[in-house]
Steps between C-alpha positions, in 0.01 A plus 500: 500500500231762563530830684195698604530874445264709715511879519226758523746781399746355248464446128584140422661557157838616629511208742401246234775637274759479775406142596496389137851636449656385827314180568300371200434172682279679755143556384349820637133467588323829535239531780206487500486271192637182655349189326670250728578631851659166598772544235632814668815436702645849545353851519633856457258752653440862588196635677277202419148452634525342849410134511564446126807282545343236725337329200836404351554173688838416347665837562866454605595857581401862422720790382405855582552730199624770731708550813184528709317186616221650708247393230603141579518534878161676503321215317326296774442212254855473371599131505695459822731231358610705200817702537543841334791719400544871448674676218842650573588672175793743457296694243209534746735604780668754278168663422417524871836664573446748218157597630615535861787720390273715282242553773752575772720725287192693402459583867869541583571737204186707592334443161154541659596850604643585160183373332304741715731783402458410130121517529527844647767608248740579782879457478627391844812307594484297818804405709658183371403194707767283666492138395696389806250663729193354330386189690343228282315211666426179317221294663560148379853388416438187296633456149346819365531712814868412537567610137319826564690565826837434326405741215424783746814427703700513177376855446618604841173507686472409866312174463333264750305183450229334709393138484375230728849366572718801409689410184864613486583712194832678456461874552143465633394527865283201595191505719298190592173387638229683690750664732688651205201634311450837669874579528533418133217733408626778728824527302333484154435805285388303193335162565495239222272204568583173319371265770322175414136512589439257788278491803774675696550786246143570389418857609848561632508847354242648737455802721759373746757450230442843340523667840835329560648650180661846518255776421504571130615151401411332171349151439551288190303176476602255228399185693123444542213727566408297800797632695342847519202604718360753252314718749814532715717593206252770386480635853882516529522683167219745587653599830849544355662208689588356160600726209409268217432139405574305178281195467545246218271254677155550655202310641309433290664489157405667275447794732135626477457829325341660805788408737653795688852408382435601142441867583717541810774759434748310711458162339651359182327188359636257242307185389720221642776555249807531717620186322324263262590139445672437167404158359839471326687494837228343713430192284852349543444507876162325473646242264807445717281408795293263289819323393625497853174348629506226234860411584435493876694818586372762746300789363665843480335789694247273666274688742481419866126520567552559873725802442301624201803541270 
């Protein structure tokens, strides 16, 4: 049984080790050295070259090596008959929760201001912020977004979530659809974007969205760079409509050295590290779906192409 491994960002050695320990009967074939494409039945991929998978005629299904699947949806030559699944990994989710909490608490606890005081060697104490009065908004309440929303609610923040259908989460106010977007933004002091990147969400963080947020709001994007209209974000920061933005994802990636984000005083950039896939916890999911497919059971976390998630 042969599994094709394709990633333009991951080192294969940790994955090979995890597969050999968890499923020694599965042979990992590292792209691009594939002597016999017709022998490939399964694939685990991340940010592969578009069109590359169409040459594997006996492909049964494809596993994304991350929670995102826009690299698959965005491939115009992806075999239409081949299903694909996304990764839903507690370790991956935990990392996203940690990052969202870090970025938002940095704003809430006024760390940016205290860093400014430190650089000026000034000792100032600011009034203590009220957690209950700080309004957090989670755009995208899927597996990861729901976990983030629950974490903020557990700390006593006023939390709301927005999604296409308005997912119900205990202790979190739900907003749904196009009609709920602006009201959701209007009550959000710190916006955390964890939306899937689809045709309907591309560029959703634009001038209209930033204008709908309260003046002085903060934006945290840990979803995809394609959600943000860069020129609109920079304009909102420059005019003071937004106080600061934390961006773990950008378009393109890596971010070019001459991009305005690098030197903007109101932007924090990290290189897509909010959470990284751990082969030790991801491989069992990939293998489980292979076993399920062979035994005729439904795949877990199969993506609905029409919905885009």
